[in-house]
Backbone of each chain as ProteinMPNN parsed JSONL, in Angstrom:
{"seq_chain_A": "NAGVTQTPKFRILKIGQSMTLQCTQDMNHNYMYWYRQDPGMGLKLIYYSVGAGITDKGEVPNGYNVSRSTTEDFPLRLELAAPSQTSVYFCASSSSGSYNEQFFGPGTRLTVL", "coords_chain_A": {"N_chain_A": [[4.847, 6.95, -2.736], [7.109, 6.766, -0.489], [8.337, 4.779, 0.717], [9.501, 2.955, 3.071], [11.572, 5.711, 4.56], [15.103, 6.893, 5.703], [17.598, 8.097, 7.392], [21.197, 9.66, 8.544], [22.354, 8.274, 5.084], [25.066, 7.687, 5.777], [27.624, 7.483, 8.326], [29.991, 9.139, 11.05], [31.133, 8.74, 14.215], [33.264, 9.786, 16.849], [33.617, 8.032, 19.774], [31.747, 8.002, 22.445], [30.425, 9.884, 21.357], [27.262, 11.274, 21.001], [23.695, 9.794, 19.248], [21.269, 10.167, 16.656], [19.333, 7.924, 14.898], [17.331, 8.352, 12.649], [14.397, 7.18, 11.498], [11.586, 7.406, 9.112], [7.962, 6.248, 7.989], [5.675, 5.821, 5.619], [3.336, 4.225, 5.245], [1.008, 3.834, 6.633], [2.146, 1.584, 9.151], [1.635, 0.014, 11.54], [3.368, -1.911, 13.051], [6.525, -1.085, 13.621], [10.382, -1.369, 13.488], [14.172, -1.785, 14.796], [16.912, -2.986, 13.217], [20.403, -4.709, 13.793], [22.864, -4.932, 11.321], [25.821, -7.234, 11.302], [28.656, -8.078, 9.296], [28.773, -11.351, 8.702], [27.315, -11.901, 10.65], [23.845, -11.605, 10.812], [21.011, -10.365, 11.477], [19.977, -8.874, 13.53], [17.996, -7.888, 15.595], [17.194, -4.905, 17.371], [15.612, -2.897, 18.6], [11.892, -2.743, 18.831], [8.637, -2.032, 17.951], [5.233, -1.762, 18.944], [3.092, -0.033, 18.007], [2.038, 3.526, 18.006], [3.165, 4.715, 21.028], [4.347, 2.471, 22.281], [6.741, 0.279, 22.762], [9.251, -2.067, 22.737], [12.216, -4.312, 23.792], [14.712, -5.626, 21.795], [16.463, -8.614, 20.785], [19.16, -7.538, 20.95], [19.81, -4.546, 22.604], [21.53, -3.242, 24.265], [22.932, -0.062, 24.928], [21.526, 1.104, 23.808], [18.848, 3.062, 22.857], [14.923, 4.063, 22.203], [11.807, 5.829, 21.318], [8.375, 6.265, 20.42], [6.111, 8.168, 19.221], [5.011, 8.543, 17.046], [2.056, 7.503, 14.297], [4.415, 6.803, 11.871], [7.439, 8.263, 12.474], [10.351, 6.385, 14.605], [12.516, 6.825, 15.629], [15.809, 5.826, 16.429], [18.336, 6.084, 19.459], [21.458, 6.156, 20.283], [23.543, 6.641, 22.582], [26.614, 7.492, 24.241], [29.12, 6.527, 22.14], [30.208, 3.615, 20.752], [32.963, 1.08, 19.655], [32.015, -0.614, 19.384], [30.114, -0.299, 18.748], [29.493, 0.107, 15.525], [28.736, -0.762, 12.904], [26.176, -1.491, 10.174], [23.053, -0.331, 10.352], [19.372, -0.659, 10.071], [16.033, -0.292, 9.888], [13.267, -1.126, 9.613], [9.09, -1.732, 8.845], [5.79, -2.761, 9.254], [2.647, -4.026, 8.513], [1.919, -5.767, 10.243], [2.715, -7.61, 12.836], [3.606, -11.319, 12.768], [3.026, -13.236, 10.494], [3.24, -11.293, 8.272], [4.447, -9.122, 6.002], [7.455, -7.592, 6.346], [8.873, -4.292, 5.878], [12.267, -2.712, 4.386], [14.353, 0.087, 5.237], [16.755, 1.865, 3.539], [18.788, 1.666, 4.977], [21.859, 2.306, 7.399], [25.066, 3.122, 7.719], [26.872, 3.097, 10.564], [30.102, 4.22, 11.733], [32.034, 3.84, 14.426], [35.05, 5.556, 16.646]], "CA_chain_A": [[5.294, 6.476, -1.671], [8.508, 7.099, -0.556], [8.662, 3.566, 2.052], [10.691, 3.294, 4.552], [13.176, 5.685, 4.649], [16.458, 6.529, 7.587], [18.979, 9.405, 7.724], [21.582, 9.73, 7.824], [22.811, 7.38, 4.526], [26.421, 7.678, 6.595], [28.201, 8.504, 9.895], [31.466, 8.438, 11.655], [31.405, 9.048, 14.959], [33.849, 9.376, 17.592], [33.918, 7.247, 20.414], [30.909, 9.288, 23.721], [29.907, 11.125, 21.335], [25.783, 10.755, 20.232], [23.697, 10.222, 17.934], [20.244, 9.437, 16.797], [19.554, 7.415, 13.228], [16.119, 9.091, 12.053], [13.123, 6.227, 10.232], [10.119, 7.037, 9.137], [7.996, 4.903, 6.934], [3.977, 6.338, 5.025], [2.574, 3.509, 4.3], [0.801, 3.323, 8.106], [2.155, 0.436, 9.24], [1.514, -0.3, 13.371], [5.096, -2.181, 13.642], [8.391, -0.315, 13.176], [11.618, -2.15, 13.53], [15.544, -1.273, 14.107], [17.782, -4.286, 13.404], [21.783, -4.044, 13.64], [23.794, -6.089, 10.303], [27.3, -7.243, 10.981], [29.643, -8.552, 7.92], [28.346, -12.998, 8.659], [26.208, -12.475, 11.922], [23.026, -11.094, 10.62], [20.225, -9.426, 11.583], [19.465, -8.428, 14.988], [17.212, -6.758, 16.429], [17.549, -4.411, 18.232], [13.973, -2.32, 19.125], [11.189, -3.091, 17.658], [7.6, -1.385, 18.546], [3.983, -2.459, 17.757], [2.297, 0.895, 17.672], [2.713, 4.312, 18.977], [3.362, 5.044, 22.506], [4.607, 1.063, 22.566], [8.128, -0.359, 22.249], [9.736, -3.221, 22.838], [13.631, -4.356, 23.515], [14.84, -6.901, 21.14], [17.623, -9.119, 20.824], [20.673, -6.32, 21.189], [19.077, -2.927, 23.59], [21.909, -1.685, 25.367], [23.483, 1.163, 24.861], [20.659, 2.356, 22.265], [17.109, 3.951, 23.512], [14.029, 4.262, 21.224], [11.078, 6.064, 20.886], [7.275, 5.829, 19.265], [5.941, 8.971, 19.784], [3.756, 8.992, 16.41], [3.135, 6.27, 13.561], [4.741, 7.738, 10.948], [8.392, 7.283, 13.085], [10.704, 5.641, 15.188], [14.105, 7.398, 15.841], [17.251, 5.36, 17.326], [19.059, 6.613, 19.88], [23.486, 6.008, 20.612], [24.322, 7.4, 23.594], [27.837, 7.09, 24.035], [28.856, 5.482, 20.553], [31.225, 2.505, 21.192], [32.957, 0.929, 18.363], [31.542, -2.493, 18.484], [28.506, 0.34, 17.29], [29.947, 0.182, 14.043], [27.491, -1.303, 11.921], [24.894, -1.037, 9.454], [21.063, 0.176, 10.723], [18.529, -1.388, 9.218], [14.839, 0.583, 10.205], [11.662, -1.424, 8.874], [7.803, -1.487, 9.333], [4.971, -4.045, 8.758], [1.288, -4.009, 9.17], [1.287, -6.492, 12.149], [3.556, -8.601, 12.866], [3.608, -12.575, 12.606], [3.172, -13.502, 8.809], [3.537, -9.859, 7.743], [5.702, -8.787, 4.781], [8.103, -6.438, 6.236], [9.387, -3.409, 4.474], [13.423, -2.21, 5.092], [14.557, 1.391, 4.956], [18.105, 1.601, 2.51], [20.137, 1.241, 6.22], [22.206, 3.513, 7.73], [25.885, 2.826, 7.881], [27.286, 4.329, 11.185], [31.733, 3.719, 11.425], [32.736, 5.026, 15.64], [36.465, 5.313, 15.954]], "C_chain_A": [[6.435, 5.972, -1.66], [8.596, 5.419, 0.278], [8.93, 3.295, 3.078], [12.29, 4.743, 3.387], [14.155, 6.313, 6.167], [16.813, 7.946, 6.301], [19.553, 9.276, 9.044], [21.714, 7.902, 6.745], [24.026, 6.881, 5.3], [26.281, 8.408, 7.488], [28.628, 7.829, 10.885], [31.598, 9.131, 12.954], [32.525, 8.777, 16.103], [32.984, 9.211, 19.187], [33.445, 7.993, 22.506], [30.515, 9.592, 22.761], [27.84, 10.105, 20.783], [25.019, 11.034, 19.663], [21.818, 9.821, 17.704], [19.581, 9.45, 15.027], [17.47, 7.299, 13.762], [15.187, 7.348, 11.114], [12.093, 6.982, 10.473], [9.559, 6.288, 7.901], [5.991, 5.994, 6.877], [3.456, 5.213, 4.769], [1.41, 2.811, 6.316], [0.654, 2.531, 8.45], [2.708, 0.677, 11.906], [3.084, 0.377, 13.712], [6.206, -1.96, 12.498], [9.792, -0.742, 13.713], [12.875, -1.969, 13.674], [16.179, -2.907, 14.211], [19.545, -3.173, 13.132], [21.915, -5.915, 12.215], [25.361, -5.84, 10.781], [27.552, -8.124, 10.171], [29.532, -10.592, 9.23], [27.267, -12.661, 10.002], [24.865, -12.063, 11.504], [22.048, -10.634, 10.645], [19.572, -9.255, 12.84], [19.024, -7.236, 15.384], [17.445, -5.622, 17.914], [16.646, -3.196, 19.607], [13.298, -2.797, 18.005], [9.423, -1.792, 18.506], [6.389, -1.779, 17.597], [3.05, -1.491, 17.707], [2.793, 1.635, 18.319], [2.707, 4.193, 20.368], [4.203, 3.5, 23.13], [6.204, 0.595, 21.875], [8.921, -1.152, 23.083], [11.323, -4.046, 22.876], [12.903, -5.721, 22.558], [16.104, -7.467, 21.254], [18.96, -8.362, 21.693], [20.277, -5.518, 21.64], [19.699, -2.084, 23.526], [22.969, -1.48, 24.613], [22.599, 1.921, 23.549], [18.942, 2.577, 22.96], [16.804, 4.218, 21.989], [13.235, 4.946, 21.753], [9.534, 6.381, 20.174], [6.746, 7.259, 19.435], [4.309, 9.624, 18.573], [3.638, 7.754, 15.437], [3.888, 5.46, 13.284], [6.393, 7.587, 11.118], [9.146, 6.893, 14.356], [12.11, 6.237, 15.036], [14.683, 6.196, 16.713], [18.422, 5.63, 17.968], [20.913, 5.954, 20.419], [23.836, 6.757, 21.578], [24.914, 7.006, 23.971], [28.453, 6.584, 23.453], [29.86, 4.96, 21.25], [31.185, 1.905, 20.329], [32.561, -0.18, 18.085], [30.289, -1.801, 18.147], [28.838, 0.062, 16.797], [28.658, -1.018, 13.536], [26.29, -0.728, 10.773], [23.133, -0.798, 10.42], [20.038, 0.033, 9.98], [16.803, -0.75, 10.219], [13.841, -0.324, 8.86], [10.395, -1.731, 8.987], [7.542, -2.678, 8.768], [3.173, -3.368, 9.038], [0.488, -4.392, 10.373], [2.246, -7.052, 11.954], [3.404, -10.412, 12.327], [3.976, -12.917, 11.218], [3.106, -12.005, 7.689], [4.958, -9.649, 6.812], [6.576, -8.011, 6.169], [9.418, -5.922, 5.374], [10.732, -2.962, 5.01], [13.436, -1.225, 4.13], [16.188, 0.414, 3.81], [19.344, 1.792, 3.691], [21.527, 2.82, 6.554], [23.886, 2.626, 8.375], [27.4, 3.421, 8.612], [29.28, 3.561, 11.185], [31.66, 4.885, 13.657], [33.874, 4.247, 15.563], [36.702, 5.882, 17.912]], "O_chain_A": [[6.888, 5.087, -2.386], [9.747, 5.133, -0.051], [8.264, 3.583, 4.072], [13.121, 4.744, 2.479], [13.861, 6.148, 7.351], [16.508, 8.4, 5.198], [19.047, 8.995, 10.13], [21.404, 6.796, 7.189], [24.073, 5.668, 5.51], [25.551, 9.367, 7.74], [28.292, 6.794, 11.461], [32.205, 10.2, 12.889], [32.754, 7.591, 16.344], [32.091, 9.927, 19.637], [34.218, 8.3, 23.414], [29.392, 9.863, 23.188], [27.482, 8.977, 20.445], [24.971, 12.193, 19.248], [21.208, 9.234, 18.597], [19.409, 10.384, 14.244], [16.763, 6.687, 14.563], [15.695, 6.709, 10.194], [11.644, 7.276, 11.581], [10.253, 5.807, 7.006], [5.395, 6.573, 7.785], [2.937, 5.265, 3.654], [1.3, 1.694, 6.822], [-0.487, 2.07, 8.467], [3.442, 1.104, 12.797], [3.667, 1.4, 14.069], [6.555, -2.318, 11.373], [10.136, -0.036, 14.661], [13.314, -1.902, 12.526], [15.939, -3.752, 15.073], [19.848, -2.05, 12.73], [21.476, -7.065, 12.18], [25.995, -4.787, 10.727], [26.787, -9.088, 10.138], [30.165, -10.791, 10.267], [26.351, -13.471, 10.14], [24.356, -12.387, 12.577], [21.821, -10.219, 9.508], [18.413, -9.657, 12.943], [19.443, -6.083, 15.483], [17.783, -5.779, 19.087], [16.88, -2.87, 20.771], [13.64, -3.12, 16.867], [9.484, -0.992, 19.44], [6.306, -2.006, 16.39], [1.957, -1.921, 17.339], [3.682, 1.346, 19.12], [2.001, 3.274, 20.782], [4.606, 3.452, 24.292], [6.567, 0.631, 20.7], [9.208, -0.743, 24.208], [11.623, -4.452, 21.753], [11.848, -6.349, 22.458], [16.936, -6.794, 21.861], [19.487, -8.656, 22.766], [19.981, -5.003, 20.561], [19.498, -0.92, 23.18], [23.686, -2.208, 23.926], [22.855, 2.815, 22.742], [18.237, 1.74, 23.524], [17.537, 4.443, 21.025], [13.519, 5.047, 22.946], [9.722, 6.885, 19.066], [7.464, 7.589, 20.378], [3.343, 10.364, 18.759], [4.567, 6.947, 15.411], [4.206, 4.334, 13.668], [6.95, 6.949, 10.225], [8.464, 7.107, 15.358], [12.733, 5.889, 14.032], [14.013, 5.689, 17.613], [19.494, 5.514, 17.374], [20.871, 4.966, 21.152], [24.581, 7.692, 21.286], [24.573, 5.91, 24.417], [28.785, 5.607, 24.124], [30.412, 5.542, 22.184], [30.111, 1.715, 19.759], [32.611, -0.766, 17.003], [29.436, -2.349, 17.449], [28.93, -1.096, 17.203], [27.976, -1.881, 14.091], [25.74, 0.373, 10.749], [22.464, -1.642, 11.015], [19.91, 0.859, 9.076], [16.808, -1.02, 11.421], [13.796, -0.153, 7.641], [10.598, -2.659, 9.77], [8.267, -3.445, 8.134], [2.809, -2.389, 9.69], [-0.486, -4.044, 11.041], [2.748, -7.049, 10.829], [2.958, -10.492, 11.183], [5.145, -12.88, 10.835], [2.926, -11.99, 6.472], [6.128, -9.981, 7.004], [5.845, -8.023, 7.16], [10.324, -6.43, 4.713], [10.647, -2.73, 6.216], [13.01, -1.203, 2.975], [16.496, -0.743, 3.525], [20.527, 2.006, 3.426], [21.804, 3.875, 5.983], [23.882, 1.752, 9.242], [28.42, 3.874, 8.091], [29.538, 2.489, 10.638], [31.371, 6.049, 13.937], [34.089, 3.158, 15.032], [37.831, 5.991, 18.391]]}, "seq_chain_B": "QQQVKQSPQSLIVQKGGIPIINCAYENTAFDYFPWYQQFPGKGPALLIAIRPDVSEKKEGRFTISFNKSAKQFSLHIMDSQPGDSATYFCAATHFGNEKLTFGTGTRLTIIP", "coords_chain_B": {"N_chain_B": [[16.874, -21.716, 21.637], [14.98, -20.273, 19.748], [16.427, -20.525, 16.935], [17.7, -19.947, 14.091], [19.833, -21.879, 12.1], [21.909, -21.01, 9.326], [23.265, -22.407, 6.336], [25.333, -22.484, 3.349], [27.438, -20.037, 4.944], [28.386, -18.37, 2.401], [28.589, -18.65, -1.243], [29.113, -19.82, -4.221], [28.263, -19.76, -7.377], [27.699, -20.57, -11.06], [26.846, -19.514, -13.747], [23.331, -20.529, -14.707], [23.523, -22.195, -13.291], [22.011, -24.196, -10.079], [21.53, -23.267, -6.826], [21.518, -23.652, -3.445], [20.394, -23.541, -0.447], [20.108, -23.669, 2.288], [18.54, -23.799, 5.695], [17.866, -24.478, 9.425], [15.438, -24.862, 12.158], [14.523, -24.773, 15.703], [12.542, -24.564, 16.7], [9.126, -26.025, 17.916], [7.304, -23.929, 17.389], [7.34, -22.69, 15.468], [5.798, -21.426, 12.83], [5.984, -20.285, 9.744], [7.762, -19.18, 7.386], [9.873, -16.969, 5.822], [11.576, -15.742, 3.53], [14.185, -13.679, 2.794], [15.83, -11.523, 0.411], [18.91, -9.28, -0.006], [20.318, -6.764, -1.611], [23.824, -6.043, -2.639], [24.287, -2.518, -0.649], [22.153, -2.26, -0.103], [18.373, -2.896, 2.095], [16.805, -5.484, 3.03], [14.675, -7.01, 0.783], [11.416, -8.664, 0.415], [11.502, -11.683, -0.5], [10.369, -15.126, -1.277], [8.001, -16.88, 0.947], [6.719, -19.667, 2.54], [4.512, -21.998, 4.675], [3.91, -24.393, 6.853], [2.338, -26.727, 5.97], [2.152, -27.304, 3.409], [4.978, -28.588, 1.529], [6.629, -27.89, -0.751], [6.934, -24.546, -2.944], [6.611, -22.644, -5.068], [7.563, -20.075, -7.113], [8.371, -18.452, -9.725], [11.462, -18.576, -10.545], [12.717, -19.445, -8.418], [12.861, -21.596, -5.94], [11.118, -22.79, -2.303], [12.017, -25.766, -0.498], [10.621, -27.804, 1.601], [10.831, -29.628, 5.01], [9.316, -30.053, 7.172], [9.29, -32.569, 9.892], [11.755, -32.909, 9.351], [12.292, -30.745, 10.371], [13.805, -28.529, 8.874], [14.461, -26.498, 6.552], [14.296, -24.875, 2.544], [16.079, -22.91, 0.252], [15.074, -22.882, -3.015], [17.408, -21.904, -6.815], [16.445, -21.862, -10.051], [18.203, -21.988, -12.589], [20.162, -20.499, -12.466], [21.511, -16.822, -12.498], [23.815, -14.132, -13.06], [22.613, -11.448, -12.296], [21.194, -12.097, -9.779], [23.405, -12.994, -7.74], [23.451, -11.574, -4.459], [22.659, -11.276, -0.83], [21.14, -13.319, 0.961], [18.78, -13.756, 3.524], [17.216, -16.51, 5.083], [14.427, -16.756, 7.657], [11.609, -17.221, 10.739], [8.816, -17.305, 11.662], [6.184, -17.081, 14.142], [2.906, -17.716, 14.813], [1.393, -14.793, 16.314], [3.638, -14.195, 17.097], [5.752, -10.933, 17.018], [8.427, -10.693, 15.918], [10.289, -11.288, 13.453], [12.96, -14.231, 13.542], [15.808, -14.292, 11.592], [18.067, -16.592, 9.786], [21.411, -16.268, 9.195], [22.168, -15.374, 7.288], [23.546, -16.347, 3.467], [26.002, -15.72, 1.49], [25.631, -15.172, -1.848], [26.998, -15.696, -5.058], [26.841, -15.067, -8.855], [28.256, -16.095, -10.92], [29.355, -15.985, -14.834]], "CA_chain_B": [[15.473, -22.554, 20.822], [15.016, -19.815, 19.68], [17.943, -19.837, 16.443], [17.981, -20.308, 12.994], [20.808, -22.668, 11.346], [21.325, -21.33, 7.806], [24.423, -22.637, 5.697], [26.402, -22.077, 4.047], [28.01, -18.74, 5.112], [28.658, -18.109, 1.217], [28.572, -19.696, -2.158], [29.755, -19.678, -6.038], [27.533, -21.028, -8.639], [27.728, -20.851, -12.449], [25.249, -19.208, -14.408], [22.859, -21.399, -14.946], [23.733, -23.833, -11.903], [21.34, -24.346, -8.901], [22.132, -22.525, -6.087], [20.715, -24.281, -2.833], [20.76, -23.09, 0.43], [19.787, -24.67, 3.63], [17.844, -23.882, 7.191], [16.957, -25.878, 9.951], [15.475, -24.331, 12.791], [14.175, -26.044, 16.018], [11.448, -24.178, 17.794], [8.982, -26.124, 16.454], [5.246, -23.489, 17.1], [7.468, -21.625, 14.176], [5.091, -22.407, 11.776], [5.469, -19.652, 9.26], [9.44, -19.155, 7.122], [10.152, -16.447, 4.244], [13.213, -15.855, 2.304], [15.094, -12.335, 1.781], [17.652, -10.372, -0.824], [19.366, -8.318, -0.289], [21.22, -6.354, -2.804], [24.952, -4.423, -1.699], [23.644, -0.774, 0.152], [20.259, -1.95, 0.303], [17.398, -3.653, 2.111], [17.171, -6.992, 2.786], [12.88, -6.822, 0.526], [10.506, -10.313, 0.836], [11.683, -12.637, -1.654], [8.982, -15.897, -0.937], [7.787, -17.764, 1.958], [6.347, -20.874, 2.844], [3.522, -22.362, 5.79], [4.195, -25.642, 6.67], [1.084, -27.216, 5.707], [2.806, -27.45, 2.366], [5.927, -29.21, 1.058], [7.128, -27.2, -1.783], [6.316, -23.374, -2.518], [7.552, -21.794, -6.437], [7.453, -18.248, -7.351], [9.096, -18.007, -10.86], [12.52, -19.333, -10.552], [12.667, -19.994, -6.808], [11.522, -22.859, -5.049], [11.541, -22.956, -1.043], [11.325, -27.032, 0.652], [9.834, -27.362, 3.45], [10.585, -30.636, 6.085], [8.799, -30.329, 8.723], [9.663, -33.404, 10.238], [13.507, -33.08, 9.429], [12.685, -29.405, 11.123], [14.724, -28.135, 7.549], [13.911, -25.785, 4.876], [15.764, -24.681, 1.122], [15.585, -22.212, -0.874], [16.851, -23.274, -4.727], [17.349, -21.055, -7.473], [16.443, -22.272, -10.811], [18.34, -21.265, -14.009], [20.707, -18.94, -12.383], [21.766, -15.364, -13.479], [23.989, -13.607, -12.677], [21.168, -10.897, -11.397], [20.952, -13.417, -8.621], [24.317, -12.35, -6.619], [22.995, -10.999, -3.712], [22.402, -12.102, 0.139], [19.611, -14.437, 0.77], [18.096, -14.025, 4.697], [15.865, -16.718, 5.356], [13.72, -16.899, 8.598], [11.021, -17.479, 10.851], [8.499, -17.091, 13.255], [4.622, -18.272, 14.617], [1.57, -16.267, 14.776], [0.829, -14.5, 17.186], [5.559, -13.911, 17.209], [5.335, -9.436, 16.122], [9.16, -10.584, 15.562], [11.241, -12.821, 12.968], [14.208, -14.488, 14.145], [16.429, -14.869, 10.891], [19.168, -17.14, 9.808], [22.699, -15.983, 9.738], [22.962, -14.814, 5.719], [24.298, -16.689, 2.643], [26.231, -14.406, 0.237], [25.432, -15.779, -3.158], [27.923, -15.184, -5.955], [27.314, -16.457, -10.349], [28.933, -16.431, -12.169], [28.935, -15.632, -16.199]], "C_chain_B": [[14.864, -21.703, 19.645], [15.716, -19.274, 17.578], [16.956, -20.49, 15.212], [18.739, -20.788, 12.123], [20.748, -21.987, 10.19], [22.665, -21.586, 7.095], [24.259, -22.447, 3.848], [26.523, -20.852, 3.635], [28.221, -17.354, 3.606], [28.685, -19.256, -0.318], [29.032, -19.281, -3.386], [29.244, -20.1, -6.641], [27.917, -20.413, -9.448], [27.106, -20.534, -13.452], [24.586, -20.388, -15.344], [22.407, -22.495, -13.816], [22.322, -23.489, -11.361], [21.412, -24.344, -8.057], [21.124, -23.553, -4.718], [21.717, -23.753, -1.354], [20.421, -23.161, 1.46], [20.006, -24.069, 5.246], [17.278, -24.87, 7.947], [17.018, -24.851, 11.716], [14.755, -25.157, 14.486], [12.802, -25.708, 16.838], [10.207, -24.716, 16.859], [7.154, -25.117, 16.461], [6.13, -22.95, 15.892], [6.436, -22.114, 12.843], [4.568, -21.346, 10.059], [7.312, -18.861, 8.232], [9.745, -18.606, 5.354], [11.212, -16.288, 4.408], [13.228, -14.355, 1.791], [16.085, -12.61, 1.437], [17.411, -9.703, -0.337], [20.532, -8.073, -1.124], [22.596, -5.182, -2.818], [23.59, -3.251, -1.553], [22.393, -0.221, -0.257], [19.409, -2.521, 1.39], [17.482, -4.805, 1.826], [15.24, -6.826, 1.892], [12.829, -9.103, 0.829], [11.104, -11.26, -0.34], [9.949, -13.858, -1.9], [8.53, -16.171, 0.292], [7.159, -18.8, 1.553], [5.461, -21.411, 3.913], [3.715, -23.736, 5.488], [3.941, -26.475, 6.663], [0.707, -28.002, 3.547], [4.351, -27.645, 2.339], [7.282, -28.543, 0.174], [6.356, -25.573, -1.742], [7.306, -23.107, -4.028], [6.668, -20.294, -7.252], [8.366, -18.312, -8.41], [10.473, -19.101, -10.457], [13.221, -19.864, -9.76], [12.014, -20.309, -6.188], [11.417, -23.029, -3.616], [11.018, -24.897, -0.76], [11.035, -26.882, 1.586], [10.031, -28.999, 3.621], [10.262, -30.659, 6.46], [9.316, -31.536, 9.722], [10.787, -33.456, 10.808], [13.73, -31.203, 10.872], [13.848, -28.241, 10.132], [13.739, -27.575, 6.644], [15.1, -25.343, 4.087], [15.318, -24.025, 0.821], [16.257, -22.588, -2.084], [16.471, -22.139, -5.476], [17.834, -21.846, -9.013], [17.522, -21.278, -11.606], [19.253, -20.217, -13.854], [21.309, -18.354, -13.041], [22.367, -15.126, -12.81], [23.406, -12.492, -11.668], [20.853, -11.114, -10.042], [21.366, -13.192, -7.601], [23.801, -11.549, -5.683], [23.119, -11.589, -2.397], [21.166, -12.454, 0.516], [19.859, -14.982, 2.812], [17.428, -15.352, 4.558], [15.283, -16.259, 7.367], [12.327, -17.393, 9.216], [9.788, -17.043, 12.062], [6.686, -18.158, 13.504], [3.857, -17.364, 15.08], [1.608, -16.336, 16.592], [2.0, -13.944, 18.382], [5.296, -12.243, 16.8], [7.101, -9.063, 15.823], [9.333, -11.687, 14.512], [12.652, -13.272, 13.656], [15.217, -15.041, 12.249], [17.802, -15.217, 11.323], [20.905, -15.524, 10.335], [23.317, -14.915, 7.713], [24.066, -15.849, 5.015], [24.808, -16.002, 1.268], [26.685, -15.274, -1.002], [26.38, -15.003, -4.48], [27.524, -15.9, -7.97], [28.027, -15.732, -10.779], [28.379, -16.847, -13.296], [29.635, -17.376, -16.308]], "O_chain_B": [[14.319, -22.26, 18.692], [15.554, -18.174, 17.051], [15.945, -21.19, 15.278], [18.547, -20.246, 11.034], [19.645, -22.089, 9.653], [23.399, -20.64, 7.381], [23.187, -22.306, 3.259], [26.098, -20.38, 2.58], [28.217, -16.124, 3.65], [28.795, -20.481, -0.262], [29.377, -18.101, -3.433], [29.59, -21.274, -6.767], [28.611, -19.47, -9.069], [26.752, -21.463, -14.177], [25.065, -20.969, -16.318], [21.448, -23.236, -13.599], [21.559, -22.716, -11.94], [21.429, -25.51, -7.664], [20.093, -24.117, -5.086], [22.926, -23.623, -1.161], [20.43, -21.97, 1.771], [21.062, -23.906, 5.859], [16.536, -25.787, 7.594], [17.995, -24.36, 12.281], [14.468, -26.337, 14.283], [12.159, -26.532, 17.489], [9.998, -24.357, 15.7], [6.154, -25.445, 15.821], [5.318, -22.67, 15.01], [6.542, -23.108, 12.125], [3.519, -21.442, 9.421], [7.825, -17.901, 8.806], [9.819, -19.21, 4.284], [11.855, -16.657, 5.391], [12.623, -13.875, 0.833], [16.966, -13.414, 1.742], [16.307, -9.255, -0.026], [21.471, -8.839, -1.34], [22.524, -3.96, -2.946], [22.478, -3.168, -2.074], [21.823, 0.836, -0.53], [20.367, -2.871, 2.079], [17.986, -5.304, 0.819], [14.454, -6.424, 2.751], [13.524, -10.071, 1.137], [10.426, -10.964, -1.324], [8.88, -13.558, -2.432], [8.864, -15.191, 0.956], [6.97, -18.994, 0.353], [6.211, -20.907, 4.749], [3.72, -24.256, 4.373], [4.654, -27.377, 7.103], [-0.137, -28.613, 2.892], [5.024, -26.923, 3.075], [8.489, -28.666, 0.382], [5.5, -25.267, -0.912], [8.514, -23.343, -4.06], [5.588, -19.89, -7.683], [9.502, -18.203, -7.948], [10.321, -20.277, -10.128], [14.168, -20.608, -10.015], [10.946, -19.865, -5.768], [11.979, -24.124, -3.595], [9.837, -25.24, -0.829], [11.145, -25.95, 2.383], [9.596, -29.743, 2.742], [10.432, -31.789, 6.918], [9.987, -30.981, 10.593], [11.103, -33.769, 11.956], [14.586, -30.789, 11.653], [14.528, -27.352, 10.646], [12.672, -27.97, 6.173], [16.285, -25.314, 4.418], [14.088, -24.035, 0.872], [17.468, -22.652, -2.297], [15.532, -21.414, -5.144], [18.956, -22.288, -9.262], [17.676, -20.085, -11.343], [19.355, -19.258, -14.619], [21.786, -18.801, -14.084], [22.115, -15.542, -11.679], [23.629, -12.543, -10.459], [20.286, -10.304, -9.308], [20.687, -13.086, -6.58], [23.614, -10.444, -6.191], [23.762, -12.634, -2.497], [20.183, -11.742, 0.31], [20.541, -15.872, 3.32], [16.837, -15.283, 3.48], [15.918, -15.482, 8.08], [11.662, -18.023, 8.394], [10.025, -16.532, 13.156], [6.284, -19.279, 13.192], [4.177, -16.341, 15.686], [1.733, -17.145, 17.512], [1.878, -13.554, 19.543], [4.341, -12.237, 16.022], [7.468, -7.913, 15.582], [8.74, -12.764, 14.565], [13.307, -12.448, 14.294], [15.13, -16.218, 11.898], [18.507, -14.825, 12.252], [21.178, -14.613, 11.117], [24.265, -14.254, 7.288], [25.114, -16.195, 5.562], [24.147, -15.811, 0.246], [27.745, -15.885, -1.143], [26.32, -13.793, -4.695], [27.905, -17.023, -8.299], [28.133, -14.506, -10.838], [27.431, -17.628, -13.368], [29.661, -17.964, -17.39]]}, "name": "protein", "num_of_chains": 2, "seq": "NAGVTQTPKFRILKIGQSMTLQCTQDMNHNYMYWYRQDPGMGLKLIYYSVGAGITDKGEVPNGYNVSRSTTEDFPLRLELAAPSQTSVYFCASSSSGSYNEQFFGPGTRLTVLQQQVKQSPQSLIVQKGGIPIINCAYENTAFDYFPWYQQFPGKGPALLIAIRPDVSEKKEGRFTISFNKSAKQFSLHIMDSQPGDSATYFCAATHFGNEKLTFGTGTRLTIIP"}
């Protein structure tokens, strides 16, 4: 049981490049989330999904896109990377929303230069 | 109204001391308050959580105190150890809400 896995662990992008951050969970969780963590700013929700085919915006969705074609996978797409997107990105999953524990992946550290 | 305010931003405590991290919220609909612990280079992990029907919850050396009238809750770590050095996030949500609202985090350092 690997839990939540994220790839890559580290990435450096040039301004204007695009990339996809991968997230996979093997716990058959319906709910999945993408957060970004900036120093001293806590965890900001980018997008979330309550099941395959259903996604919704979080607090800071601009510059990002997501898709959820399967229960297991929830990729995050960055189009036209900007320095403001330099951050650590975490994917999380839970069996349902509200009171259920969120299980986090190890994170992807992204730098945009 | 969705904000959760957390303080202090950082905290240094001697081994054996009792660090206290405070959080305050405004949304009276919040009815579930978890704390997450994050070690360097790792994702956050659930540490302990409380519902507002109790004023205190203990799990090992970790205690949450909850003051519903003041809309505040806090994390206490008894007999703190260097291995407790981590970033701690409080959070809040309510039934039917698919999301957690996180505080800004407290970086705790326990010195030997």
